[in-house]
Every structure is written in structure tokens, then in C-alpha cells.
C-alpha positions as a printed Julia matrix, in Angstrom:
268×3 Matrix{Float64}:
   3.43  -24.78  -26.94
   1.6   -27.97  -24.83
  -1.65  -28.98  -26.0
  -4.68  -26.5   -24.76
  -6.77  -28.07  -22.09
 -10.52  -26.92  -22.57
 -11.99  -26.41  -19.11
 -16.23  -26.51  -19.54
 -16.64  -26.55  -16.17
 -16.29  -23.28  -14.08
 -15.74  -25.48  -10.89
 -12.75  -27.56  -12.27
 -10.06  -28.17   -9.74
  -7.35  -27.34  -12.55
  -7.69  -23.66  -12.36
  -8.33  -23.12   -8.48
  -5.48  -20.18   -9.31
  -7.71  -18.54  -11.83
 -10.88  -18.23   -9.35
 -12.37  -15.0    -8.39
  -9.33  -13.18   -8.95
 -10.92   -9.78   -8.24
 -12.14  -10.92   -4.58
  -8.57  -12.22   -3.67
  -4.98  -11.98   -4.49
  -2.53  -14.25   -4.57
   0.81  -12.62   -3.81
   2.24  -13.59   -0.31
   0.64  -17.09   -0.79
   1.37  -18.41   -4.4
   2.34  -16.24   -7.18
   0.33  -13.78   -8.81
  -2.09  -12.9   -11.64
  -0.56  -11.21  -15.04
  -3.7    -9.94  -17.35
  -3.39   -9.21  -20.9
  -1.17   -9.78  -23.78
   0.79   -7.2   -23.0
   1.4    -8.62  -19.56
   1.72  -11.9   -20.68
   5.25  -10.19  -22.88
   6.67   -8.99  -20.13
   6.35  -12.53  -17.98
   7.71  -14.16  -21.18
  10.81  -11.91  -21.07
  11.14  -11.7   -17.07
  14.28  -12.92  -15.86
  13.02  -13.27  -11.83
   9.79  -14.61  -12.73
   8.01  -17.44  -14.74
   4.72  -18.43  -15.76
   3.06  -21.73  -14.18
  -0.53  -21.59  -15.83
  -2.36  -20.28  -18.48
  -6.17  -19.12  -18.45
  -6.98  -18.32  -21.99
 -10.33  -17.5   -23.96
 -11.07  -20.0   -26.4
 -11.15  -16.9   -29.15
  -7.95  -15.44  -28.29
  -6.14  -18.53  -28.54
  -4.72  -17.89  -32.31
  -3.73  -14.47  -31.14
  -1.12  -15.8   -28.41
  -0.41  -18.94  -29.82
   3.47  -18.11  -31.55
   3.94  -16.44  -27.83
   3.09  -19.57  -26.08
   5.44  -21.64  -28.48
   8.16  -21.79  -26.24
   6.27  -22.84  -22.95
   7.6   -25.85  -21.6
   5.37  -28.81  -21.54
   4.72  -29.12  -17.99
   2.75  -25.6   -18.06
  -0.85  -25.82  -18.79
  -2.86  -24.1   -21.42
  -6.49  -23.98  -19.78
  -8.78  -22.55  -22.81
 -12.77  -21.69  -22.2
 -15.39  -19.98  -23.8
 -16.66  -16.86  -22.6
 -19.3   -17.92  -20.03
 -17.3   -19.86  -18.43
 -14.05  -18.05  -18.94
 -15.92  -15.6   -16.53
 -17.42  -17.59  -14.25
 -13.81  -18.85  -13.08
 -12.07  -15.3   -13.22
 -15.47  -13.95  -10.98
 -15.89  -10.86  -13.89
 -15.76  -10.08  -17.34
 -12.41  -10.25  -18.48
 -11.86   -8.62  -21.99
  -8.43   -9.35  -22.89
  -9.02  -12.84  -22.65
  -6.02  -13.86  -21.34
  -4.98  -15.05  -17.63
  -1.9   -16.15  -16.3
  -0.83  -17.91  -13.2
   3.14  -16.75  -12.53
   5.79  -17.5    -9.71
   8.95  -15.98   -8.34
  12.19  -17.93   -9.83
  15.28  -17.94   -8.04
  16.59  -15.07   -5.55
  14.86  -11.59   -5.28
  16.64   -8.27   -5.52
  18.57   -6.69   -2.7
  18.64   -2.97   -1.82
  22.04   -3.65   -2.34
  21.97   -4.56   -5.67
  19.52   -1.9    -6.64
  21.82    0.69   -5.48
  24.75   -0.83   -6.93
  22.73   -0.89  -10.88
  21.88    2.69  -10.42
  25.63    3.61   -9.3
  27.49    1.49  -12.68
  24.25    2.9   -14.79
  23.65    6.83  -13.75
  20.21    6.28  -14.18
  17.73    7.23  -11.38
  16.32    5.4    -8.36
  12.6     5.7    -7.49
  11.43    5.39   -3.97
   8.31    4.92   -2.47
   7.08    5.33    0.95
   3.24    4.65    1.97
   2.11    4.24   -1.78
  -1.04    2.45   -1.31
  -3.04    2.7    -4.37
  -2.53    0.15   -6.82
  -3.0     2.12   -9.73
  -0.52    4.72   -8.86
   2.28    2.31   -8.39
   1.38    0.54  -11.62
   1.6     3.92  -13.12
   4.63    4.97  -11.37
   6.41    1.46  -12.68
   5.27    2.03  -16.08
   6.91    5.56  -15.71
  10.61    4.45  -14.12
  10.35    1.95  -16.81
  10.13    4.57  -19.79
  12.1     6.9   -18.3
  14.92    4.63  -17.93
  15.34    4.19  -13.97
  17.69    1.48  -12.18
  14.86    0.64  -10.18
  12.56    1.22   -7.24
  12.58    0.31   -3.85
   9.54    0.71   -1.6
   8.82    0.52    1.91
   7.17   -2.39    3.65
   3.95    0.22    4.15
   3.59    0.13   -0.11
   1.4    -2.03   -1.94
   2.64   -4.93   -3.19
   4.0    -4.3    -7.29
   2.54   -8.04   -8.21
  -1.33   -7.32   -7.13
  -3.21   -7.52  -10.08
  -4.16   -4.55  -10.73
  -0.79   -2.89  -10.01
   0.59   -5.59  -12.44
  -2.04   -4.68  -15.29
  -1.58   -1.07  -14.97
   2.57   -0.91  -14.32
   1.91   -3.11  -18.44
   4.24   -5.53  -16.5
   7.11   -3.82  -16.13
   7.13   -4.69  -12.38
   7.87   -7.98  -14.32
  10.95   -6.72  -15.37
  12.49   -3.65  -13.9
  14.28   -4.35  -10.56
  12.62   -3.24   -7.93
  12.51   -4.33   -3.67
   9.59   -4.08   -1.12
  10.22   -4.03    2.78
  11.76   -2.14    5.45
  11.1     1.55    6.56
  11.29    4.38    4.31
  14.19    5.69    7.29
  16.08    2.49    6.52
  15.95    2.89    2.3
  16.39    6.52    2.67
  19.64    6.03    5.03
  21.07    2.73    2.12
  20.62    5.93   -0.61
  22.7     8.38    1.66
  25.47    5.78    2.39
  25.54    4.6    -1.45
  26.05    8.77   -2.23
  22.59    9.48   -3.98
  21.29   12.39   -4.54
  17.45   12.79   -2.67
  15.46   14.37   -4.31
  11.6    14.85   -2.76
   9.07   16.62   -4.69
   6.65   19.66   -2.58
   4.23   22.35   -3.96
   6.78   24.3    -1.68
   9.64   23.3    -2.78
  13.42   24.79   -2.62
  14.51   24.21   -6.2
  12.8    24.4    -9.01
  12.96   21.37  -10.96
  14.31   23.04  -14.3
  16.96   24.13  -11.68
  18.4    20.42  -11.01
  20.03   20.05  -13.69
  22.15   16.83  -14.29
  23.49   15.14  -11.72
  24.55   12.08   -9.91
  23.17    9.31   -8.45
  19.71   11.04   -8.21
  17.22    9.2    -6.13
  13.54   10.35   -6.53
  11.22    9.79   -3.1
   7.4     9.68   -3.57
   5.07    9.57   -0.6
   1.25    8.74   -0.46
  -1.66   10.75   -2.08
  -2.49   13.7    -0.48
  -0.41   13.79    2.89
   2.73   13.06    0.76
   6.3    12.15    2.63
   6.64   12.64    6.29
   8.28   15.52    7.39
  11.05   13.51    8.91
  12.25   12.13    5.15
  11.57   15.61    3.69
  14.14   17.02    6.05
  16.99   14.75    4.77
  16.18   15.3     1.33
  16.38   18.61   -1.67
  13.16   19.49   -2.0
  11.87   20.5    -5.38
   9.07   21.47   -6.99
   7.14   21.49  -10.18
   5.91   24.73  -10.91
   2.02   24.82  -11.7
  -0.87   27.46  -12.03
  -1.54   28.63   -8.53
  -4.94   27.35   -8.0
  -3.65   23.56   -8.43
  -1.7    22.85   -5.27
  -0.78   19.36   -6.37
  -0.54   17.04   -9.1
  -0.96   13.35   -9.11
   2.11   11.01   -7.66
   2.56    8.89  -10.7
   2.25   12.41  -13.04
   4.72   14.44  -10.6
   7.04   10.93  -10.71
   6.59   11.04  -14.6
   7.47   14.6   -15.12
  10.57   15.09  -12.8
  11.68   11.17  -14.53
  11.49   12.89  -17.81
  13.54   15.85  -16.71
  16.39   14.06  -15.34
  16.02   11.77  -18.39
  16.49   14.78  -20.87
  19.24   16.29  -18.93
  21.54   13.04  -18.6
């Protein structure tokens, strides 16, 4: 790994990408921030993203040294004591590992992800108006756990590489194919044209989850917490319900996604 560079001054301009990471997000401007050793592992394995710099708490350096052994010499590894580290980041970072990353190469396209789903038979996840970072990160983690081919997000959904979403996803947003852009209507139309079976969750869904059985090219549509999917999109889908106690009207969107994806995974 490159020789670690000690940072004694929180105002050192070399660590600008790591400054006040809670108060700003680098997505769309100059990369993204990955937090923690688990996310770091995913970043180092990712084919379409690469690390550009690291900021590591001094007492954590030995624990991650082997992971960084293959880094190119031009990727700086900054090291700081706890007090300086926290002043740089703007909050106490208990994990003690931050990486600044950037995309490389050409992003995934909708057509590529649809083709991947067709070739593998794995389900797609389509997110519309998913604005909560925790939910989006958990959806990515669940999708990766149950073998989804990829995730399509409309332009109103939050970005998967926001620091919090990326952390909750345990880095799977760096390795699972995804696209963010366009309208929900356009994404649904693309899935229809590709021959996907569109499944939308609803407490009043026409089909019980246990009744959907094995299916080719499933695409699971997920909407915003609370208001769910727009009615116009629901009408284009087969509605599915998860049976639960009558006094509970719904589940968290990431939890519901996990239940359906597990059912599809088990039935495959």
C-alpha cells in the first residue's frame, strides 16, 4: 500500500473531500464517501468504481492494511488521530475508515440491466419516489442478498451513493447493477417491452404472495413509504399482498421488498 500520510491539522487542504461529510454529499459533484471497512471491501471489489483517497483513524490502520495492499501508488492514504479525524469529518466516526471514491467507465444502462435479468432469470427491483436514504440502502442490501439482477430507480428517488444510503447498503450499491434516471412511467414501459412480469405490493393486492409461484422475468415495483406507488403505475401491474395481522396496515418498504424477494428466490 502507499506510504501513509499523517494529518495533524484538520484544515489541511489535502483532505478537503472528507471535510464535514455529514453536512454535504459529494454525489454529482466530485465522487462519493464510503464509510466503514465492510463498505471499503465492496469498493475495492467494484468494477465500475474506484477509491481515490482514504482517511483512516490511526488505531485502525493495522486492521485495514492488508485490504489496501494492492492500492496504486497514486491513491493517498491519510492517517489522523481521533480528535483531528472527528474535526475533519464533522462528527465522531466510530468506524474510523473513510474512502473517497469515483465512478470509472460507462455507467450501467436500463437496457443492460434488463438484458442481465433476462439472461439470468433473476428479479429486477424498480423504485419510484424512494426518497429515504435508509430505505434505499436497505433495499439494495436485500436485493443483493436475494440475487436480484439489478435495480432501476426513477429520477425522484435519492441517490444510492449518498453516504448514508451506501453505508446502510453495506456497500452493495457499488457492486449490484443499478440505474437512476427517467420517470417511473418510462421504467415501467421498458420493463413491459422486455416482457417482465410487473408485481406491485398493495395491502389490497389481488394475489397472495404465496400464490405467485415461480415466474419468469419478475420486476418488483416499490413506491415511497406511506403513499406507495402512483395509481397510474399500480394499474399496469399485477398487485400482490403480503398477509399479516389485520390491525397492521403495511410494512416498511425495505422489509416488504425483502419478503417478496425471498419468496421469489426460494421459488426459483
